[in-house]
N, C-alpha and C positions, 0 to 999 in steps of 0.2 A: 351547375354542371360545367365541367371544363371543356372548352372547344366544342360547343354544340354544333351539330351539322345542319345548316340551313337546308330546307327542302330543295332549294335550287341546286345544291351540291349534287343531288342524285342525278342530275342531267349529265354530270361528268362521267357517268358510268356506262356509256355506250361501249360495248365490249371490245377488247383488243383482239380477241379471237372469236371463232365461230363455235367454240365449245359451249354446249348447252347443259343446263341442269338435267338430271334424270327426268324422264317423262312423268314420273309420279309426283314430281315437285311442281305443283300447280301455281298459277299466278298469285292466288291468295296466300300460299305458303311463302312465296318470295316477299310479298308485302309484309307478312308477319316478321320474317327474318330481318328485313331492313328497318322496320319499325323498332325492333329491339335495339338497334344501334343508337337510339336516342338515349338509352339509359347509361348512367355513369359507371356501371360496374366494369366496363371495358377500359383497358389501359391505353389502347391505341387511339389516336385522334379519330374523332367520329367520321370525318370525311373520308379518311383513309380506309377505315373499316367498311363504310358503306360502299366505297368503290371496289374494294376487294370482293365483297359479296356479289355486287352486280356484274363484276367481270366474269362470273361463272355463268351468266346468261348470254344468249346470242345478242349481237349488237342491237337489232331492232326491238327485241323483247325488252332489253334494257332501256332503250330509248322510250318506248311506250310506257313502261313502268315508271320511269322518271317523270314523264309528263303527267301521269296519274297522281304521283306524289306532289308535284309542284301545284297542280290544279287543286288537289284536296287541301293542301296547306293554304292556298289562296282563299278557298271557300270558307275555311275555318278561321282565317285571319291570323294564322300561325307564322307564316313566312317572315313577316315583319318583325316578329318577336325573336326569331332565331337568327337573324342576320343584322349586324350593325349597319345602318344606312349610311351612305356617303354624305359628305357635307353638301349643303345647298350651293349650287353654282348656276343660277339662272342664266339662260342663253336664249336669244331671239334669232331665229333663222327662218327664212321663207315666210315671215310674218307670223310665225308660231312661237309661243313661249314654252321653252323646255325647262324642266326642273333642273336638269344638268345636261351636259353635252354627250353623255355616254349612253348609247342605246343598244337594244337587242337587235341583231341582224335577222333578216328573214331566213327561214329554213329550219330553225329550231322548233317553232310552233306553226306548222303549216296550216292547221285548221282552226286556230284560235281556241285551242283546248284548255289553255292555262293562262289566259290573259291576266286575271287578277293575281295569280300566283307569281308570275314574273314581275308584275308591277310592284309587288311588296318587297322585292329584293333590292330595290334602289335604282333601277334604271331610270334615266331621264326621259326616255321614250321607248316605245316598242314598235317593231315592224313584224307583222305576221304574214303568212303565205310562204312560198308562191302558191297562188290559187288559180285555177283554170275554170272556164265556164262549166264544164262537165266533170264529174268525178272521174278519176283515172287511177289505176293501180301503180303506175310507175314501172321502172325497169325490173327484170327478174332478180330475185335474191340469190346469193348475198350481194349487197350493193353498198355496204357501209364498212369502212375499215379504219382502224386506228393505228397510227405509227408513233408510239410513245417516245421512242428514241429521238424523234424529230419534233415532238410536240405538234403533230400534224394529223390530219384526217383526209382520207380520200372517200368521196361518195359519188355514186352514179344513180341517185335516187330517181331522177326522171320526173320531177313534179308530181310525185304521188300525193294525192289530196282528195278530199271528199266533195270538192266542188264549191263554187262561190256561194251558193244558197246556204249550204251547211255552215260555212265560215261566218256568214252574216247572222245566222241564228245564234252563234256563240258570242258574236260582238254585241248583239242586242241584249243578251243576258248578263254581260260583264258589268261590274260596278266601276271599273277603271275609267277615269275621265281625263287622263293625261293625253299626251300626243301619241296617236296611234296611226302608224303607216300600214297600208295594205299593199302587198306586192302581188302583181298580176302577171300572168303568162298565157301561153297558148296551149291547147290540147295537143298531144303528140301526133294525133292523126289528122290534124288540120294542116293542109298544105301551106308551106311558107308563104306562097303568093297570096293566101287568104288569111294570113296571121292577124292582120289588123282587125278583122271581124271579131276574133276572139278577144283581143285587147279592148275593143270598144264595148263588147258585151260586158266584160268585167268592170270596165270604168263606169259604165252606166249604173251597174248594180251596187258597187261599193261607194260611189261618189258621196252619198248622203251620210255615210258612216265613218269615213276616213278623215283624219287630219291632213294627210297627204297620201298620194298614190304613187307607188314605184312601178315602173315598167321594166320588167326583166327581159332584156334581149341578149343576155350574156351567159346563161347557163350552158355548160358544155355537154349537158346530158339529154338535151332534146335535139334531135337531128335537124340541122339547118338553122337553128335559132340564131346563132351568132352572126349569120349573114345579114341579119336585120340591123346590125350596127354600122353598116357601110353604105355609102353612095345613095342612089335613088331609093333603095329599100328603106333606109333610115329616114330620108326626107319625107317619103310618102307616109310612113307610119307616124312621124312626129306631126306632120300637118293634119292628119286625120284626127289624132288625139287632141291637138290644139283646137280644131274646129268643134269637135264634140264637147270639149270642156267649156267652150264659150256658151253653147246651148244649155249645158247642165248648170252653168253659173246662173243663168237667168231663171231656170226652173227651180233651183234650190235656194236662190238668194245668197249664195256664197261661192267664193272662188277657191277651189281646192288645189293646192300646189301639186305639180307633176314632177317626179324625179325619174331619171333614167339610170339604170344600173348597167355598168359596162365591165368588160373583161380586162384582166391585167396583161393580156398577151398581145396587145397592139403595139406597133411601132410608134415612135414619137410623132411621125407624120400622120399616121392614122388617128392618133389621139387628138392632134390639132384639128383635123377635119371634123371629128365628132364634136369637139368643143364648139366650133363655128356653127355646126348644124343645130346644136342645142340652143345657142343664143338666138339664131335666126328664127327658130320655130317658137320661141317664147317659153321654153321649159323653165322650171323653177330651181332645179338642183340636179347634180350628177352624183351618183354613188360609185365610188371607186375603191375597191373593185370586188368582182365576183371571184370564184375559184380559178386556178390556173391549170392548164394542160401540161405545163412543164413538170419535170420530175427532178429538177435540180434541188439537191439537199436531201433527197430520199433514195438516192441510188443504192442499190444493194440491200435495202431494208426489207424485212418481211412485209408484204402487201404493197411495197413501193412500186411494183409494176402493174398494179390493178388499174383498169380503165376508170376514168371519171375525173372529177375536179379535185385538185389538191388545195387544202386550206390549212391554216395554222402558221407556225413560225417560218416555214420555207418561203412563204409568199410575201413576207413583210417588206423586203426591200423592193421587190418588183412592183408591189401595189403602191408603196410610198413614192416610187419614181413616177408612176402615172399621176399621182396627186400633184407632184411638183410640176409636171408638164401641163396638166390642166390649169393649175393656178397661174402659170405664166401666160397661157393662151387666153384664159377667161378674164384676167385682170379685174377680178371682183364683180364681173357682170352677173354671175350666179354662184351660189355657194356649192362647196364640195363636202359630201359626207364620206368620210374615209372608213373603209373596212378592209381587213386582210392582214393577218399576222400579228394582231395585238394580243400578246400573251403576258405583257407586263405593263404597268402603269406608264413607264417611260416610253413605250411604243406609241401609246395614245398621244403623249405630248409631242412625239416626233411627227405624227400625222398633222396635228394642229400647226406645228412650226412650218410644215411643208406647204400649208395653205388651206387645210380643211377647217370647216366651222364646227362640225360634229364628227363623232366617231361611232362605229358599231362594232360589237364583239360577237363572235360565234365560237370558233374552236378554242380560243383562249378561255372563254367562259366554261366550256366543257371540261377543260383541264383544271381550272383554278376556282371556279364557282364565283359567288358574289364578292369575294375578296378582291377580284380583279376590277370590279366596278369602282370600289372605293379607291383602289390604287390609281386608276385612270383619272377619276375626278380630281384627286389630290394632285397628280402630276400636271394636269391641265390648269388647275388653279394656280400652281406655282409659276406657270408661264405668264399669268395675268398680273402677278405682283410687281 
C-alpha cells in the first residue's frame, strides 16, 4: 500500500468548520467510511483522504472519532505497523529515561483513552490530562476551532474530562510502560483561593501511577487559573505541593518529579520571578508553554476572533522566547520542556538550542501526524552530532 495512513493521522481531522454530516450518518457509518480509506484503490494520499472525510464532521465529533481509532489501533497493535518509528535517541531528564525527547503534550488525550495507541506512534513520552478531581463538562460548545491558513487552533475546552478516577482506570489497563506524565488541574467551580486543595487531591491519586506530574496553572480557559502563576499564590501552591510530595515519597517509596506548566504571555520580569520560585520550592521541571491569549498571526482569519487559547505556528516565537528567558534564569538548575508552535522538525531543534531538554507537540501533530515525530527526533539528533 502506498502512503498508508497511520491511525494517529486521524487525530489531524478535528474539523475546520462546524458543518456536520446529515443526522442519518451515524458514528458507525463514519467509522466505516474512514476505515475504507486504508484500501489502496484510492489515488489520493490516505492521510489527505481521511482528513477530507473527517472535515465533514463537527470538530468534537471528529476529535472523539479520532481517539476511538487511535485507541482501537493501539489495542490491536496496528499503529506501530502503519507508522515508521523515529530513530532511537535516548534522553535522561528529571532522572527519567526517555526513548526520545519528543513527547505528546497534554490536551489531546484528556482521559487516557488511547495511551497504547499514541505510544505505538513513536513518541518518546506521553502526557495525558488535564484531569480534575471531579468530572466536568467544560465550556459550552462550540469550543474548538481550526485556522488552517495559520496552522493554528483555538480552543476554549475548559478542562472537560471524566475525572481523575476514570483516568486512572485507563492508566491501569494500558500496556504502555514508557514515561507517562499526568497533567492535573482544578475544577472550574473550586474557588481560586482553594485551588491547592484540588491539586493536592489529584497529586495524591495519580502519584503512584505517573512517571512525572504536571501542575497546570496556565490554561486561559478556567477563570482565575493563571493568577496562580504569580506572587504569593504561586509560592503557597508550590510549597503545598512540595510538602505533600515529601509525604507521598515516603508512602510510595519513590520520588515522582513535579513539573509546572506556564503561559507564554508573561513579561521577561514575570518569567524570571517564576523561575526563581520554581527553584526555591524544589520543583523538577518547567513546561513552556501553554496556549496564548494573543491573536498575533491570525488577525482577520475565520475563527481568529474566537475566545480561548491559541496554539500552533503563531505561538512558536513567543513560546521559544520564554524558553530562552527561563534558560538564562535557571542556569541549568532544572530542565525545561518546550511546547508551543512546533509544526516542523526544525522547530523542535530550535527549542532545544534555546535551552530545552525535551519537547512536546500538540497542534503540529494534529496537522502533520506521526511524520512530525520523526522529523523532530531527526532534527534534534542532528544537533547532537
